[in-house]
N, C-alpha and C positions, 0 to 999 in steps of 0.2 A: 412481113421483119420477125427475126427471131429476138428474144429478149432474154438476157442473166434473171432480171428482174423484174415486174411488172406491180406497180403499187395501182391499185383497181379499187374503182366506186369511193374516192374519197373528195372532196369540195377543194379544187386547185385556186390558192391563191398565190399570186405569180406579177403583183405589179409591172416589173421591169419588163418582161417580156409579152404583156400582155392577158395571161391566159387566168381568165377566172371564171370557175365552174366545175361543175360535176363533169372530170376529168381522167383518165389514165396516166400513168408516167411510165415508158417505158425505159430501161436502164440497160444498156450493155457496151462491157468494158471499161466499167468505171465511169460510163458518160452518159449523159440523158439522149435516148436516141429516138423518142417522140413524145408527144404530147397530145394527145386526143383522146376523143367519147369513145369509151367500149372498143379498147385495143382487145383482140382475142389472149384471152387467158393461154387456151391451149401453145402458144407461142412462146411462153415463160417458162424456164424451168424453176422459179422460184415465183410466186405472187402473194405479195403481202395486202390481206384483205383492207380497207381505208374506210370501210363503210362507217359514218359517223364523224370520220374524222377531219379536220383540217389542212392540208397539205401544201408547204412553202418549201421554197430555196430554203438550204439551210440559211440558217441567222448569222448577220453581219454586225460583232461587236465593234464598235468602233473607239470604245474606251475600254480598257482591261487591264489587269497586273497582276500579270502570270510568272515571273521570276520567282517561282518559290523557293525558297534556302537560302535567297543570297540578296536580298530584300526585308525592308521591312514589309513590304504590302500583301507579297506574291501568291497566291493560290495556286494551284493545278488545274491547267485547263480540260483535259482529258477526260476526267470524274464527272465532273461539272456537264463539259460539252454531251456527252451521254444522256442527261437528265433535261438538260435545256433546251437543244436545238441548234446551240451555235455551234457553226461549224469552222468558221474563221474568227479569229480571235486577233487584233490589235493590239500590241501592248505599246501604252505609250507615256514613252518616258522612262520605265524601270532600270533600263539598260542605258549608263552613258557609254562615251570610249573606250573607258579603258576595263569596264565590263561586259561589253556589248559580244567576245569572243564566246564567251559561257554562256551567253544566253542564246547565241546561236548553236553549241554544242549538247549544249545539256538541255536546254527547254525547244526551241522550234526543232530542230532537226528530230527527235526523237519521239514530239507528238503527233498521234493519228488526229484529230484537228488540226487547221491549215493556223501559224501564229507569226506572226509578223511583227514589226517594230514601230514605233514613232521612237526616234535618236534621241533621249534627253542632251539638251544642249549643254547641260554640265557633264563634265565627265564622270563625275561622281555617283548618278543617275540617283534611283531611290535606295540607295544600301539604306537608308535611315528612314526618320519619318519626315521630315522637311528639312532645310535652310539649304539646301542643294546650289543655292546662286549667293549664300552670304559671302564667300571669298570668289572673288572676281577671277580669278587665278584658275577657279573651273570652268569656267567656261570660254574653254579655246576653241577659237574657233578653226583653226587651222587644223587641229587633229580630229576635231568632228567631221570635218570635212573628207579628211582620208579614209576615215572610216565606215563613214557615210559612201563614198567610192566604191571603195574598198566590199561593198555587201549592199549592193544595189537589188539584189532579190531578197532581202528580207527587209531593209530598211526603206519607209515608204511615204516618209517624213518628218518631221522636227517636232520636238514637244518642250516646251518649255512651261512652268508653274509660276505664276507672276502674281503674289499675294504677300500681305505683309510678314508673312515666317519665311517663306522661303526667300524671299530675296532683303530681308533684314534692314541694311543700312546702304544696299549698293543702287537701292532705287529700280530707274528703269534702265540701268546700262545692261542688265542681262538679257533684257527682251531686243534691247536693240542689237546685241550681239547673235543671239537667237533668229534674229529679223537677217541678219548679214548672213549667217550661216543658210538660211533658206535659200534664199536668194542666190548661195554661188553653186547651192546641188540642185536648183529647181524644182524643190518638192514644198506641199504645202507646209504651212507652220501651227500647230496647233497651241492652241496658248490656254492655261486654265485662270479661272477668276474666282474672285471670293471675297476676301476681306481686303480693303486697301491698308494703306497705299502702297504700290502706285493706285493712279485714280483709273476708272473704266474707259473714259477720254483720251487718256495718256496712252492706256493701253491698244483701245482703239485704232488710233493714230497710229500706228508701226504696223496695223495687219492690213491683208490685202484680197481682193477678190479670191476666192478658192481657198482660203487659211482657215481654220474652225475654231470657232471658239466654244471650249467646251465648260459646261456646267452655266448654260446658258441661264436655266430658270432658277439659279441661284436665288437664298432668300437673304444674302448676306450685302453692306454695306456698295459692294459694287455689282448689284443687281442691273436688269435692264428696263426696271420700270421705275416711274418717278412716285412721290409720294400720294400724286392721285392715281396712282395705276396702270398710268398710260407708257406706253413705250416710247424711252429716251431717243428724240430725233435722231441724234447723229448715229444709236444705234440702229434705227429703223434705216439710217442713209447707207451705211455701210450693208447691210443687211441685201437691201436692193441691188447693191453694187454686185453681190457675189458670195458674201461670206457665208461662210456655212455651221449652221445654229445647232451645237449638240448639247441632249441635255446630259449626260453623264453625272447619274443619279449619286453614287457615291454612299456614304457614309456623312458628308454636310454639304449637300451641293443641291437639293430637290427642295422647292418649296412649293405647295399647293397653292399657294397665295401668288407667286408671280407665275404662276401657270394657267391657274384661271382669269387672271389679268389680260396674260397674252390672248387665250384662246379666245377671251371675250372679244377682241379684238380682229381675229379672223388670223392669227398669229401661230401658225403650227410651227412645230420646231421642224429642219432640216431631218435631224437623224435622231433617234431615240438611242441610248446607248448608257450601261449599266454601273460605269468606273466599280466594278466588281474588283474586293480585293480582300483580306484579313478582316477587317473591320466590318463594310457593308454586305458579305457576305451573311453574316449573322442579322441581318434586317434593320429597319426596315424595307429595303431594295430587295434581298433575298438573289433575285436572278432577272433574268432576261425574261423569261414569260410574265413574271408578276410587276416586272417593270414596265411592260406593253400592256399588261391587263390594268395599271394605272390611269394609262391613257383612253383606253374604253371609257373606262370610269368617267374620266374627263369628257367624256364625249365624240373623241375622234373615232372615225369608222375602222374596223377591222382590216380593210384596203388599207388603209392612210398609215392605220398601224405599221401591217407588215413591211408597207413599203419602205418607211423609215427605219427598219431594222435588217434590211435586206439589199434593195438595188441599190438606196441611196447611201448608205456609210461605204457600198462598195466603190462605185463610183468618185467619192470623195477621195478614194486614195486611189485610183488608176487602176483597180482589179476589174477589169475588165469581159473576165470568163465566171465572174463571182456573183452570187447573189439574185440569179435568176436561172429559170428551168429552160432553156432556150437547149433546144438539139446540140448536143456537141461540146456543151460545156460540163465540165466535172458535175457530176450526180452524187451532187453536198440536196440534202433531202430531210427536210424536217416536218414530223405528225404530231399533229397537236389534238389533244379533244378539249373542245369548250365548257367546261362545267358552269354551270348557273348557280345563283344564290345570293344569298346576301354577304358581300365581305366589305371586313373593314382594311383599309391599306392609312399608311401613315406616309408622312412625308420625313424628311432630318429632323424637323422641329418635333415629331409625335404630336402634331395633328392630323385626325384621324379622317378619313370620307370614304364614301363608301361606293361600295359597285356591283353589280348585276352578274358580270362575266369572268372567271378565271383561266386563264391559259395553263395547259396541263402540258408537258411532251410526254407524246409517247414512245415515236421511234425517233433517232437520229442517224443518219447516212451520211459517211465520208466517201466518196468516190466509190460508190452503190456499192458500201459495205456497212453494216451496222455495228456503232459502236456500244461496245457492253458497259455499261453501271460498272462501275469497280471500287472497289474502297478509297475514302478520300483520308490524307493526312490529318492530325487533329491540327487543331487551330495553335497557334503561337502562341506561347505563355503570355505577351506582351499585347497582344489582340484581347484574348477570350476575355469578353465581357458579360458574365451572365447577366449583370442588372440590367443592361439594354434588352437582351433576351427576353425576360421576365416582361419588360414591359411593351414589347411589341407583339409577345407572344409568337408561336407557330408559322411558319408561310400561311398564306391564305388557304 
């Protein structure tokens, strides 16, 4: 068998396809052609020496904001993809029905990395920092249904931020409309939680198996643990029935206290995602490899962490050919160094905790071709936060 490229000598971690160990990865015509020990180097036009590196499927970030230039939050996906190994980006809620055509034309289609959307149930999307459901007229179900049906190739779900700021005086009604929309289009509903009202039980009553609860390890009043640090019974019940628990670290949504409480009960998140945006990219989230490294520091295994950043998020939104290195799948691949030392990490409340392993991306491939690191636009003036950067310091 001939290969365009051969990734040789690396330690493959591909939980979704069951590939674990010292294996080579052959690529032909932008697809995975073979994963096996000691593939012949002479059969490859180009050999990538992965000695000492971890080789994984390209990472799938289930919670991102990449609508740069049209929203408060958006960052550019490709420059960050090249240095982080994230080859598939789920932009969740940046685009609403009226702004989705621009998202398709200006973000998703020009991007080298794969970019999909969970459509905001509010037609204004995230053009501002919050308040998108403060006017119920924005939650136009019929309009969002039409836009979703016209863009099934890119829209893989529905998003609703449900907290005290986004809903203001409208209460739980925006989530009822988002529920109706998700049922009409038969796609998963992702719900953001944080500070109530509405209260967590009221929110979960409107969620179904296969839906996604993002910010699941929040430290705010809608957190999933009680005052004794135990998981709330009604949370455990719907989780056991198939609710997907997603981290969505962000700038305000990851508590190490909540994380430790959940992990001590054997309750690991279903998905590890970043909620990367103009604020969180400044720290202490920084990027996907750093977010993954935090869970290594909290005691999860590297195999479990990689699974929750590859095959599990892909499966959550129905991406069958993404998130594994199965032959025939697109050759989206990430190579990482595991740097050992003493690293200080922070949650969003700037509580420090220590780790000994930090993942650093060495190479990102999309369709078998390397993403070349390029310049990144400066932060928007409303997001630039030098005080925060001084507190958390540089990326570990």
